[in-house]
PADRENSE-662448 format. One record per residue (C-alpha): residue in three letters; y, x, z. Coordinates in steps of 0.001 Angstrom, whole numbers, plus 524288, in hexadecimal, padded with zeros to 5 digits. Layout:
+-----+-------+-------+-------+
! res ! north !  east !    up !
+-----+-------+-------+-------+
! Ala !     Y !     X !     Z !
...
+-----+-------+-------+-------+
end
This chain:
+-----+-------+-------+-------+
! res ! north !  east !    up !
+-----+-------+-------+-------+
! Met ! 7A4DE ! 80519 ! 820E6 !
! Gly ! 7A84D ! 80F78 ! 81800 !
! Val ! 79BF0 ! 80C22 ! 80F7F !
! Ile ! 79E6A ! 7FCC7 ! 81247 !
! Asp ! 7AC0F ! 7FD44 ! 80CC2 !
! Lys ! 7A9C0 ! 805A7 ! 80129 !
! Ala ! 79E41 ! 7FCB6 ! 7FD59 !
! Ile ! 7A802 ! 7F2B1 ! 7FED2 !
! Ala ! 7B16A ! 7F7EF ! 7F778 !
! Tyr ! 7A982 ! 7FBD8 ! 7EBA8 !
! Ser ! 7A2F2 ! 7ED16 ! 7EAEC !
! Val ! 7B09F ! 7E718 ! 7E9F0 !
! Pro ! 7AF24 ! 7E859 ! 7D972 !
! Val ! 7A2AD ! 7DFE3 ! 7DA7F !
! Val ! 7A8EC ! 7D5B5 ! 7E2A7 !
! Pro ! 7AD05 ! 7C87F ! 7DBA7 !
! Arg ! 7BB26 ! 7CB7A ! 7D8ED !
! Pro ! 7BDD5 ! 7BC73 ! 7DF60 !
! Ile ! 7B8E0 ! 7C24E ! 7EB8A !
! Val ! 7C05F ! 7D0BF ! 7EB03 !
! Arg ! 7CD03 ! 7C7C6 ! 7E7F9 !
! Lys ! 7CBB3 ! 7BEBB ! 7F4D6 !
! Ile ! 7CB61 ! 7CB3B ! 7FDB4 !
! Ser ! 7D598 ! 7D1AA ! 7F5FE !
! Ser ! 7DF56 ! 7C651 ! 7F6DC !
! Gln ! 7E103 ! 7C9A1 ! 80496 !
! Tyr ! 7E624 ! 7D733 ! 80069 !
! Ile ! 7ED0E ! 7D462 ! 7F4BC !
! Ala ! 7F868 ! 7CA5A ! 7F2D5 !
! Gly ! 7F2C3 ! 7C4A5 ! 7E5B8 !
! Asp ! 7F364 ! 7C82B ! 7D727 !
! Thr ! 80256 ! 7C3A1 ! 7D6B2 !
! Leu ! 810D5 ! 7C968 ! 7DAFE !
! Glu ! 81228 ! 7BB1B ! 7DDD9 !
! Glu ! 80595 ! 7BB84 ! 7E7C6 !
! Ala ! 80C48 ! 7C8F3 ! 7ED06 !
! Val ! 81942 ! 7C39C ! 7EF87 !
! Glu ! 813D2 ! 7B7F6 ! 7F71E !
! Thr ! 80B50 ! 7C0EE ! 7FFD7 !
! Val ! 81794 ! 7C9E6 ! 802C9 !
! Arg ! 81ECB ! 7BD96 ! 80509 !
! Glu ! 81444 ! 7B9E0 ! 8107A !
! Leu ! 813CE ! 7C90E ! 814D7 !
! Asn ! 8236A ! 7C781 ! 815A0 !
! Arg ! 82263 ! 7BBF1 ! 81DC9 !
! Gln ! 817EF ! 7C252 ! 826D2 !
! Gly ! 8230F ! 7CD08 ! 82A4D !
! Cys ! 81B27 ! 7D83D ! 8203C !
! Ala ! 82273 ! 7DFA1 ! 81514 !
! Ala ! 81967 ! 7E15E ! 809C4 !
! Thr ! 8171C ! 7EA5A ! 7FDA7 !
! Ile ! 811C6 ! 7E432 ! 7F196 !
! Asp ! 806D1 ! 7EB43 ! 7E928 !
! Leu ! 80437 ! 7E7EE ! 7DC1B !
! Leu ! 7F662 ! 7EB8E ! 7D90E !
! Gly ! 7F450 ! 7F3A7 ! 7CE0E !
! Glu ! 7F4AC ! 801C6 ! 7CC57 !
! Thr ! 7F1A4 ! 80940 ! 7BF81 !
! Thr ! 7F690 ! 806D3 ! 7B3F8 !
! Ala ! 7F4AE ! 80879 ! 7A68B !
! Asp ! 801EE ! 80A51 ! 79E45 !
! Lys ! 80F45 ! 80B49 ! 79FA4 !
! Gly ! 80EB0 ! 7FDF3 ! 79D5D !
! Glu ! 80776 ! 7F973 ! 7A8C9 !
! Ala ! 80F07 ! 80400 ! 7B22F !
! Leu ! 81AF1 ! 7FA40 ! 7AD42 !
! Lys ! 814F1 ! 7EDB5 ! 7B05F !
! Lys ! 811F4 ! 7F2AB ! 7BD49 !
! Leu ! 8207D ! 7F77A ! 7BDFE !
! Arg ! 82386 ! 7E9F5 ! 7BC49 !
! Ser ! 81AC7 ! 7E405 ! 7C523 !
! Tyr ! 82140 ! 7EB5A ! 7CF72 !
! Lys ! 82F9E ! 7E68C ! 7CB2D !
! Glu ! 82A51 ! 7D8EF ! 7CB11 !
! Ile ! 8240F ! 7DB29 ! 7DA37 !
! Leu ! 83362 ! 7E17F ! 7DD4B !
! Asp ! 83965 ! 7D46E ! 7D650 !
! Val ! 8319A ! 7C9F4 ! 7DE1C !
! Leu ! 83113 ! 7D245 ! 7EA5D !
! Glu ! 841D1 ! 7D1DA ! 7EAA8 !
! Glu ! 840A1 ! 7C357 ! 7E55F !
! His ! 83AB4 ! 7BEA3 ! 7F16E !
! Gly ! 83E7D ! 7C5DB ! 7FB0A !
! Leu ! 83345 ! 7CD6F ! 7FEFF !
! Asp ! 831DD ! 7D93B ! 80917 !
! Ser ! 82806 ! 7E17A ! 7FF3F !
! Gly ! 8298C ! 7EDEF ! 7F730 !
! Val ! 81F26 ! 7F0DE ! 7EC5B !
! Ser ! 813C9 ! 7FAC7 ! 7EBAC !
! Val ! 81473 ! 80172 ! 7DE2E !
! Lys ! 80910 ! 80B5D ! 7D963 !
! Leu ! 80C15 ! 81745 ! 7D026 !
! Thr ! 7FF61 ! 81388 ! 7C893 !
! Gly ! 804B2 ! 8060B ! 7C55F !
! Leu ! 811B8 ! 80B84 ! 7C0FC !
! Gly ! 80A99 ! 815A0 ! 7B73D !
! Ile ! 809E7 ! 82394 ! 7BFC9 !
! Asp ! 7FBE3 ! 8248E ! 7B806 !
! Leu ! 80474 ! 8240A ! 7ABA2 !
! Asp ! 80FDC ! 82B28 ! 7ABB8 !
! Arg ! 81644 ! 82FB2 ! 7B86C !
! Glu ! 82447 ! 82E56 ! 7B3AC !
! Leu ! 81FD0 ! 820D9 ! 7AF51 !
! Cys ! 81B1E ! 81CD3 ! 7BCC6 !
! Arg ! 82731 ! 8237A ! 7C3BC !
! Glu ! 83002 ! 81B63 ! 7B994 !
! Asn ! 827E8 ! 80D5C ! 7BE70 !
! Leu ! 82A38 ! 810A8 ! 7CBF0 !
! Glu ! 8374A ! 81490 ! 7CCBB !
! Glu ! 83968 ! 80761 ! 7C51C !
! Thr ! 8332A ! 800D0 ! 7CEF3 !
! Leu ! 83990 ! 80760 ! 7DB7E !
! Val ! 84679 ! 805F2 ! 7D48C !
! Tyr ! 84300 ! 7F6C6 ! 7D26F !
! Ala ! 83F4C ! 7F549 ! 7E0AC !
! Ala ! 84A9F ! 7FBD0 ! 7E61B !
! Gln ! 8554B ! 7F2D5 ! 7DF6F !
! Arg ! 84EAC ! 7E7CC ! 7E6C6 !
! Gly ! 84BE5 ! 7EE3C ! 7F44E !
! Arg ! 83E87 ! 7F260 ! 7F2CA !
! Phe ! 8357B ! 7FC18 ! 7F663 !
! Val ! 82AED ! 80129 ! 7EE40 !
! Arg ! 81D9D ! 8084B ! 7F2D7 !
! Val ! 817ED ! 81207 ! 7EA1C !
! Asp ! 80984 ! 8109D ! 7ED76 !
! Met ! 7FE6C ! 81AB8 ! 7EDA0 !
! Glu ! 7F41A ! 81BBC ! 7E71B !
! Asp ! 7E76E ! 823EE ! 7E7CC !
! Thr ! 7E8BA ! 8325F ! 7E793 !
! Pro ! 7EAF5 ! 83664 ! 7D8F1 !
! Tyr ! 7F7F4 ! 83101 ! 7DA39 !
! Thr ! 7FBC5 ! 834A9 ! 7E777 !
! Glu ! 804F6 ! 84143 ! 7E4E3 !
! Ala ! 809A3 ! 83A47 ! 7D71A !
! Thr ! 80E09 ! 82D6C ! 7E097 !
! Leu ! 8154C ! 8353E ! 7EB49 !
! Glu ! 81B4B ! 83CE7 ! 7DF66 !
! Met ! 821C8 ! 8316F ! 7D9E2 !
! Val ! 82578 ! 82AEC ! 7E69B !
! His ! 82D22 ! 83706 ! 7ECC7 !
! Asp ! 833EB ! 83853 ! 7DE31 !
! Val ! 83736 ! 82952 ! 7DD60 !
! Arg ! 83B28 ! 828D0 ! 7ECA0 !
! Ala ! 845A6 ! 831FA ! 7E9B0 !
! Arg ! 84C57 ! 826FC ! 7E1C4 !
! His ! 845EE ! 81AE3 ! 7E6BB !
! Glu ! 84728 ! 81941 ! 7F520 !
! Asn ! 83D52 ! 80C06 ! 7F3C3 !
! Thr ! 832A7 ! 81566 ! 7F26D !
! Gly ! 8260C ! 817EC ! 7F9C3 !
! Ala ! 818FB ! 81EDB ! 7FB76 !
! Val ! 80D41 ! 81D9A ! 7FF23 !
! Ile ! 80472 ! 826EE ! 807A1 !
! Gln ! 7F67D ! 82633 ! 80AAF !
! Ala ! 7F186 ! 82B90 ! 81738 !
! Cys ! 7E4A4 ! 82FCA ! 8128D !
! Leu ! 7E8FC ! 83989 ! 80829 !
! Arg ! 7E9F3 ! 846C8 ! 80DA2 !
! Arg ! 7F5D5 ! 849EC ! 806A5 !
! Ser ! 7FE16 ! 83FAE ! 80E2B !
! Phe ! 8033B ! 8468A ! 818B6 !
! Glu ! 80C57 ! 84EC3 ! 80D6D !
! Asp ! 80FB5 ! 843F2 ! 8069C !
! Val ! 8149B ! 83D30 ! 8134C !
! Arg ! 81C3A ! 84987 ! 8154B !
! Arg ! 82381 ! 848E9 ! 8079A !
! Leu ! 826A9 ! 839FD ! 808A3 !
! Val ! 82B74 ! 83BC4 ! 814E7 !
! Ala ! 83459 ! 8467D ! 8110D !
! Ser ! 83946 ! 83FAF ! 8063F !
! Gly ! 839A3 ! 8322E ! 80F1A !
! Ile ! 8303B ! 82AC0 ! 807CB !
! Ser ! 82B10 ! 81D92 ! 80DFE !
! Ala ! 81C25 ! 81DA4 ! 80D18 !
! Arg ! 811FF ! 812AF ! 80F15 !
! Leu ! 806F4 ! 81A9C ! 81652 !
! Cys ! 7F916 ! 815F5 ! 81485 !
! Lys ! 7EA7F ! 81AF8 ! 81816 !
! Gly ! 7E7A8 ! 81A86 ! 80869 !
! Ile ! 7DCC1 ! 8136C ! 800D9 !
! Tyr ! 7D7B6 ! 81BDC ! 7F61B !
! Asp ! 7CBEC ! 82176 ! 7F930 !
! Glu ! 7D112 ! 83116 ! 7F5EB !
! Pro ! 7C8C7 ! 83E35 ! 7F52B !
! Arg ! 7C85B ! 84497 ! 801D2 !
! Glu ! 7D075 ! 85038 ! 7FE57 !
! Leu ! 7DA95 ! 84843 ! 7FAE6 !
! Ala ! 7D97D ! 83D60 ! 808B7 !
! Tyr ! 7D44A ! 83C5A ! 81665 !
! Lys ! 7C8A0 ! 83306 ! 81536 !
! Asp ! 7C6EA ! 832A0 ! 823DC !
! Phe ! 7CB92 ! 8254C ! 82818 !
! Asp ! 7D0C8 ! 82B10 ! 83602 !
! Thr ! 7D75D ! 835C4 ! 82E2C !
! Val ! 7DE20 ! 82D5D ! 8240A !
! Arg ! 7E339 ! 8258E ! 8321D !
! Glu ! 7E862 ! 83101 ! 837E4 !
! Asn ! 7EF4D ! 8364B ! 82C4F !
! Phe ! 7F663 ! 82937 ! 82A0A !
! Ile ! 7FBAE ! 829A2 ! 83720 !
! Met ! 7FF9F ! 838B6 ! 833A9 !
! Leu ! 80593 ! 83498 ! 82864 !
! Leu ! 80B0E ! 828BD ! 82F0C !
! Glu ! 8120E ! 8332D ! 83957 !
! Glu ! 8184F ! 83A98 ! 82F03 !
! Phe ! 81E4D ! 82EEA ! 827C1 !
! Phe ! 82486 ! 82B63 ! 83547 !
! Arg ! 8288E ! 838E6 ! 8390A !
! Gly ! 82FBF ! 83B1C ! 82B8F !
! Gly ! 83771 ! 82E2A ! 82C32 !
! Cys ! 83054 ! 828C8 ! 82054 !
! Tyr ! 82FA0 ! 8174F ! 81F1D !
! Val ! 82097 ! 8170F ! 81EDE !
! Gly ! 81838 ! 8090C ! 81B7A !
! Ile ! 80C81 ! 80B52 ! 8240A !
! Ala ! 80149 ! 806F1 ! 81D0F !
! Thr ! 7F50D ! 80417 ! 82348 !
! His ! 7ED1D ! 7F847 ! 82937 !
! Asp ! 7E55F ! 80355 ! 8337C !
! Glu ! 7E9EA ! 7FF4F ! 84133 !
! Tyr ! 7E6D4 ! 80B81 ! 84672 !
! Leu ! 7F239 ! 81114 ! 83B8F !
! Val ! 7F90D ! 805B5 ! 83F9E !
! Trp ! 7F7E7 ! 80AB1 ! 84D76 !
! His ! 7FEA3 ! 817D7 ! 84C38 !
! Ala ! 808F8 ! 81343 ! 8433F !
! Leu ! 80DBF ! 80CB4 ! 84EBF !
! Arg ! 80C83 ! 816C7 ! 85697 !
! Leu ! 8126D ! 82015 ! 84E68 !
! Ile ! 81E0C ! 8159E ! 84D18 !
! His ! 82004 ! 81561 ! 85A45 !
! Arg ! 81E79 ! 82403 ! 85EF1 !
! Met ! 82901 ! 8288C ! 853FE !
! Glu ! 8312F ! 81D69 ! 85564 !
! Val ! 82FA5 ! 8188F ! 846B7 !
! Pro ! 83960 ! 80E5C ! 842CF !
! Lys ! 83343 ! 80183 ! 83DC4 !
! Glu ! 83BA7 ! 8035E ! 8321A !
! Arg ! 834D2 ! 81061 ! 82DFA !
! Tyr ! 824E3 ! 809F0 ! 82B11 !
! Glu ! 81EC8 ! 7FEF9 ! 82853 !
! Phe ! 81083 ! 7FC85 ! 829C0 !
! Gln ! 80A74 ! 7F89B ! 81C89 !
! Met ! 7FCCD ! 7F056 ! 81A66 !
! Leu ! 7F5AF ! 7EA47 ! 80EAD !
! Leu ! 7F5A9 ! 7DB79 ! 80D3B !
! Gly ! 7EC44 ! 7D498 ! 8144F !
! Val ! 7E7EA ! 7DF83 ! 81CF4 !
! Asp ! 7E75D ! 7DE89 ! 82B68 !
! Glu ! 7F1BC ! 7D4B0 ! 82AB2 !
! Glu ! 7F05D ! 7D40D ! 839FC !
! Leu ! 7F5A6 ! 7E11B ! 83B90 !
! Arg ! 80032 ! 7DE77 ! 83221 !
! Arg ! 804FD ! 7D3C7 ! 83BE4 !
! Ile ! 8043F ! 7DC67 ! 84542 !
! Leu ! 80BC1 ! 7E6C7 ! 8409E !
! Val ! 816AA ! 7DBF6 ! 83C7C !
! Gly ! 816DC ! 7D60E ! 8482B !
! Ala ! 81A6C ! 7E228 ! 84FA6 !
! Gly ! 8253D ! 7E46F ! 845BF !
! His ! 8224E ! 7EDAF ! 83E53 !
! Lys ! 8256A ! 7EB94 ! 82EF5 !
! Val ! 8178A ! 7EA1F ! 82708 !
! Arg ! 815A8 ! 7EB2D ! 818AC !
! Val ! 80B42 ! 7E499 ! 810F6 !
! Tyr ! 80657 ! 7EA63 ! 8031B !
! Val ! 8036B ! 7DE54 ! 7FAD9 !
! Pro ! 7FB8D ! 7E1DD ! 7EF84 !
! Tyr ! 7FA74 ! 7D723 ! 7E4E6 !
! Gly ! 7F66D ! 7D8E6 ! 7D612 !
! Glu ! 7EC31 ! 7D46C ! 7CBB7 !
! Asp ! 7E51D ! 7E076 ! 7CE4B !
! Trp ! 7E077 ! 7DADB ! 7DB23 !
! Tyr ! 7D2CD ! 7DF67 ! 7D88B !
! Glu ! 7D25B ! 7ECE5 ! 7D45E !
! Tyr ! 7DD5D ! 7EEF0 ! 7E03D !
! Ser ! 7D316 ! 7E896 ! 7E842 !
! Thr ! 7C82C ! 7EFA4 ! 7E420 !
! Arg ! 7CFA9 ! 7FBF7 ! 7DFC9 !
! Arg ! 7D344 ! 7FBDE ! 7EDDB !
! Leu ! 7C73F ! 7F8AF ! 7F466 !
! Lys ! 7BF75 ! 80429 ! 7EE1A !
! Glu ! 7C9E3 ! 80DDD ! 7F039 !
! Asn ! 7C988 ! 80A07 ! 7FE7F !
! Pro ! 7BB4C ! 8056B ! 80421 !
! Lys ! 7C09A ! 802F3 ! 81238 !
! Ile ! 7CBF3 ! 7F89B ! 80B0B !
! Ala ! 7BE30 ! 7F219 ! 8062B !
! Gly ! 7B76E ! 7F24D ! 8127E !
! Tyr ! 7C348 ! 7ED74 ! 81A39 !
! Val ! 7C50E ! 7E1D1 ! 8100A !
! Ala ! 7B6E7 ! 7DEC5 ! 81141 !
! Arg ! 7B68C ! 7DE14 ! 81EEE !
! Asp ! 7C444 ! 7D6A5 ! 81FAA !
! Val ! 7BC8B ! 7CB85 ! 814C3 !
! Ile ! 7B0C8 ! 7CAC7 ! 81F98 !
! Asn ! 7B9E1 ! 7C79E ! 82B2D !
! Arg ! 7C1AF ! 7BD8A ! 82415 !
! Leu ! 7B50F ! 7B8DD ! 82015 !
! Ala ! 7AF96 ! 7B8D3 ! 82DBE !
! Ala ! 7B9FD ! 7B30E ! 832AA !
! Ala ! 7BA97 ! 7A6F6 ! 8285D !
! Val ! 7ACB6 ! 7A776 ! 82DEE !
! Lys ! 7AF6B ! 7A59D ! 83AF1 !
! Ser ! 7BAA9 ! 799C3 ! 83995 !
+-----+-------+-------+-------+
end
């Protein structure tokens, strides 16, 4: 499906915007924070925690970075007001890392303090490899002063084993995912099975080190191996959670919740939904193929009914 997936991904920009909106509505909560809150409330009702992800990354100036900081604070206020089980995910590009690292650090720390005052956790999201080192450096720095800080590790990257060891040594919580960016081979594993095996190895390293880890995957092969390690290593439920994206494999999500595992769902929202959809599909053609097949299956089911 590789060639077909790529063809689907690169055809997205010529697909009419309303059709892209219809497809993306399953995976994005909406344009507004109010819509995201309703989505989180429903997920909580289903027994899932959540993390809200405000769409839109790069900032052109300090004013935009300040606007993003205010938006994160607004999210934290609303979560507190409604008593929802949710944290927030932040991107350093949104907080101004391309403009001024010190500005970005100040914005991140202000977010962390604001979140801590409301008992909320902040996940510092990982972007593509030009930002990997700077992101992890900043996480290590601020985590020394703010315990409500977490990192993200991508199993596709060749450097990730050493990054995991550093996080474990510092006791920093991490979200472990495969990674969605199309990186050069000298920086990332390109073989599907190799990425899977690296994911398992990194997860075992987290478990062995005693760090809290978010197991972020919809790949049931990896879920099975995670459960195998949890059983073999006697990892208590207080030290891990499964993480999934909104609208992806909801059946597996229900199975994990029903088995008593904590499951957290990432809930993206914002006016940048179109840019997010087209960019993500281009960055990872396999997602484009997955979405397309999912839509086809839904249409087939509707015809049969």
